[in-house]
C-alpha positions in Angstrom: 97.5 80.5 72.6 100.5 82.0 74.1 99.2 86.0 75.6 101.5 88.3 76.4 102.5 90.3 79.7 105.1 92.2 80.0 108.4 92.8 83.3 108.1 96.4 81.7 105.3 92.9 82.2 102.5 93.0 79.9 99.8 91.1 81.8 97.7 94.3 82.3 94.3 95.1 80.3 94.3 97.4 77.7 91.7 98.8 79.8 93.4 99.3 82.5 93.7 102.5 84.5 96.5 103.1 87.0 97.1 106.9 88.6 97.7 106.5 92.5 100.2 104.0 94.0 99.6 101.2 96.6 101.7 101.4 99.7 103.3 98.0 100.3 104.8 99.1 103.1 104.9 101.0 106.0 107.6 103.3 107.6 109.9 101.7 110.1 108.4 104.2 112.2 105.6 103.5 113.0 105.0 99.8 113.0 107.4 96.8 113.3 105.7 95.4 110.7 107.8 96.3 107.4 105.5 96.5 104.0 104.9 94.8 101.4 97.8 83.4 85.4 99.4 77.4 85.9 101.1 75.7 83.7 105.1 76.1 82.4 105.2 76.9 78.7 107.8 75.0 77.2 110.7 76.0 74.4 108.8 76.0 71.8 106.1 77.8 73.6 108.4 80.2 74.6 110.5 80.6 70.7 107.5 81.4 69.6 105.9 84.1 72.0 109.6 86.0 71.7 108.7 86.7 68.2 106.3 89.3 69.6 108.7 90.5 71.6 111.3 93.5 70.9 114.5 94.6 73.6 114.2 97.7 75.7 116.1 99.5 77.8 115.7 98.9 81.5 117.2 101.2 83.4 118.7 101.8 87.0 119.8 103.8 89.2 122.7 103.8 90.7 124.1 103.5 94.7 124.5 100.8 95.8 125.0 97.9 93.2 122.4 94.7 91.8 124.4 92.3 89.9 123.1 90.7 86.8 122.9 87.6 88.9 121.0 89.4 91.5 118.1 90.2 88.7 118.8 87.1 87.2 117.3 85.5 90.3 114.8 88.0 91.2 113.3 86.9 87.7 113.3 83.1 88.5 111.8 83.5 91.7 109.3 85.8 90.2 108.5 82.1 87.3 108.9 79.9 90.0 105.7 82.3 92.5 103.4 83.0 88.9 103.6 79.4 87.6 100.0 78.4 88.6 99.1 81.8 86.5 100.8 80.4 83.6 103.0 83.5 83.0 106.4 83.0 82.6 109.0 86.0 82.4 112.4 86.4 80.4 115.1 89.1 80.4 115.9 91.7 78.1 117.9 94.9 78.2 119.5 96.8 80.9 121.2 100.5 81.0 121.8 101.6 84.6 121.6 104.9 85.6 123.2 107.3 88.2 121.0 109.6 89.8 121.7 109.0 93.5 118.3 111.7 94.4 116.3 108.9 93.1 117.7 106.5 95.3 117.4 108.3 98.3 114.2 110.6 97.8 111.9 108.3 95.4 108.5 107.7 97.4 105.0 108.0 96.6 103.8 111.4 95.3 107.6 112.7 95.7 108.2 115.3 92.7 111.3 112.6 91.8 109.3 109.6 91.0 106.9 111.8 88.5 110.4 113.1 87.4 111.6 109.5 87.4 108.8 107.5 86.2 108.4 110.3 83.1 111.6 109.5 82.1 112.0 106.1 82.1 108.7 104.5 81.5 108.6 102.4 78.3 105.6 100.7 76.5 102.0 101.0 77.4 99.1 98.7 79.2 100.7 95.6 79.1 104.0 96.5 79.8 105.1 96.0 83.4 107.7 98.8 84.3 109.3 98.1 87.2 111.6 100.5 88.8 114.7 99.4 92.0 115.4 102.3 94.5 116.9 103.0 98.2 114.0 104.5 99.7 116.6 106.1 102.0 114.6 109.0 103.4 112.1 111.3 103.6 108.5 110.3 103.4 109.6 106.3 101.5 112.0 105.8 104.4 111.1 101.5 105.7 108.9 100.6 102.6 109.7 97.7 101.3 107.1 98.4 97.3 104.5 99.7 96.2 103.0 99.3 92.9 99.8 100.9 90.5 96.5 99.0 90.1 95.5 97.7 86.6 91.9 99.9 86.4 94.6 103.3 87.7 96.4 102.8 83.8 94.1 105.2 81.7 94.1 108.3 84.0 98.1 108.2 84.3 99.6 106.3 82.0 103.3 107.4 83.0 103.0 106.5 86.8 102.2 102.9 85.8 104.2 99.7 87.6 106.2 98.8 90.4 108.7 100.6 93.2 111.0 98.6 95.0 113.8 98.6 97.4 116.7 97.0 95.6 117.8 95.0 99.0 114.8 92.7 99.2 116.1 91.1 95.3 117.6 87.4 96.1 120.3 87.6 98.4 119.5 91.1 99.0 121.0 92.6 102.3 117.0 93.4 104.0 117.0 90.6 106.7 113.6 88.9 106.3 112.8 90.2 103.3 115.8 89.4 101.0 114.2 86.2 98.8 112.5 88.3 96.3 109.0 88.4 97.4 108.2 91.6 97.1 108.3 92.4 93.3 106.1 89.0 93.7 104.0 91.1 96.0 104.1 94.1 94.2 103.2 91.9 91.0 100.3 90.9 92.8 99.3 94.6 92.9 99.0 95.7 89.4 97.8 92.3 88.7 94.7 93.6 90.7 94.8 91.9 93.7 94.3 93.4 97.0 96.2 92.3 100.4 95.2 89.3 102.1 93.9 91.8 105.0 92.0 94.2 102.8 89.0 95.4 104.5 89.7 93.6 108.2 87.2 91.1 109.2 84.3 92.7 107.6 83.0 93.1 104.0 84.2 92.2 101.3 87.9 92.4 102.1 90.1 91.5 99.1 86.8 90.2 96.6 88.5 86.4 97.0 86.7 84.0 97.9 89.4 81.5 99.3 91.5 83.6 101.4 90.6 84.1 105.3 89.6 87.3 106.3 92.7 89.3 108.8 91.8 92.2 111.4 95.5 93.4 110.6 98.8 92.7 108.2 100.5 89.4 109.5 104.0 89.5 110.3 106.8 87.1 110.9 105.5 84.0 110.0 102.5 83.3 112.6 102.2 80.0 111.9 98.2 78.5 112.9 97.0 83.0 113.1 93.4 83.5 113.3 92.2 87.2 114.0 88.5 86.5 112.5 86.5 84.7 113.7 84.2 84.5 110.8 87.0 83.0 108.8 85.9 79.8 110.3 88.0 77.0 109.3 89.8 77.9 106.1 93.4 77.6 105.5 95.5 80.6 107.1 96.5 83.5 104.3 99.7 84.0 106.1 101.8 82.2 103.2 99.8 84.1 100.6 101.7 86.1 98.5 99.9 88.8 99.4 100.4 89.6 102.9 103.1 91.1 104.7 104.8 88.0 106.1 108.2 87.2 106.1 110.0 85.9 102.5 110.7 82.4 103.7 106.6 82.4 104.8 105.4 83.2 101.9 104.4 80.2 99.3 101.4 80.8 97.0 98.6 82.4 95.5 95.3 81.0 96.3 93.0 80.0 93.3 90.6 82.6 93.8 93.9 85.0 93.4 95.1 83.6 90.3 91.3 83.7 89.1 91.4 87.2 90.2 94.7 88.6 88.3 92.8 86.4 84.7 89.5 88.5 85.4 90.5 91.8 86.0 93.2 91.2 82.9 90.8 90.7 80.6 92.8 91.1 77.1 95.8 88.8 77.1 96.7 88.5 73.2 100.2 88.9 71.6 99.9 92.5 70.9 103.7 94.1 70.1 106.5 94.2 72.1 107.2 93.9 75.2 109.4 95.2 77.0 110.3 95.8 80.6 112.1 98.3 82.7 113.6 98.2 85.7 115.2 100.7 87.6 118.5 98.7 89.6 120.6 101.1 91.8 124.1 100.2 90.8 127.5 101.7 90.7 128.4 99.8 87.4 127.7 102.1 84.4 126.2 100.2 81.8 125.6 95.9 82.1 124.8 94.0 79.4 120.7 94.5 78.3 117.9 92.4 81.2 114.8 92.6 79.6 111.1 90.9 81.2 108.8 89.4 78.6 105.8 87.6 80.7 103.8 84.8 79.2 100.8 84.1 80.0 98.8 81.1 78.0 
């Protein structure tokens, strides 16, 4: 059976609750480490699933532009990265919105973020809303992105979603972080994954058995890195989408991470429209729509 999750991403459980965002990047002046369900569906399955979807406008916030190609390439990256989780993304509709203050000032717990999400968010708990902004100044300067968790949804529904720096999409201008893995990483949080370095070397860490403990985030692509002796002979986690390594270094979710995604998003049956809302910084006032459908088997 095909189940739906949305980009508006329809995959969070109906019982989920989203409240405070999780920072997945750090201000550049504080650190040199910049932060941030599986088989393919066949054509018949996709057509079948799309009967559950309605078109929704996707808002973009404008300063520097993202093209339809940028956005399409980003969805292709998501499809590739989430293939082993049985999640598939497709496009719907995009409307571009020129509110430059959002591009410059939007950041976690900022009034501009609240205003943006209150005005633009679409759908319910199964809809992943994606906002692309600039993080050009203020508290958000230097961030690549942040996200809410599925269990935070009920306490603050309007806050639900993912915010990314627009230049992290494939072909963007963010050096070392311009292959689209920031959205992959943040969507991982939205599905319920923690960082691989959660809790350092002690405790339950990221609650995934097959990701070795890390004392701190990894930067660059340090193959063979082992910061916790208890990690033993387990493979390094620097290639996980849930670390802070360069986009070119990220290439996997572990089996345990895929299992956690599924356990955190229990209700995956088709339930009405899947809407993707994405805010893209752009000079173009209106482009043909993009909406995202996330399908899970």
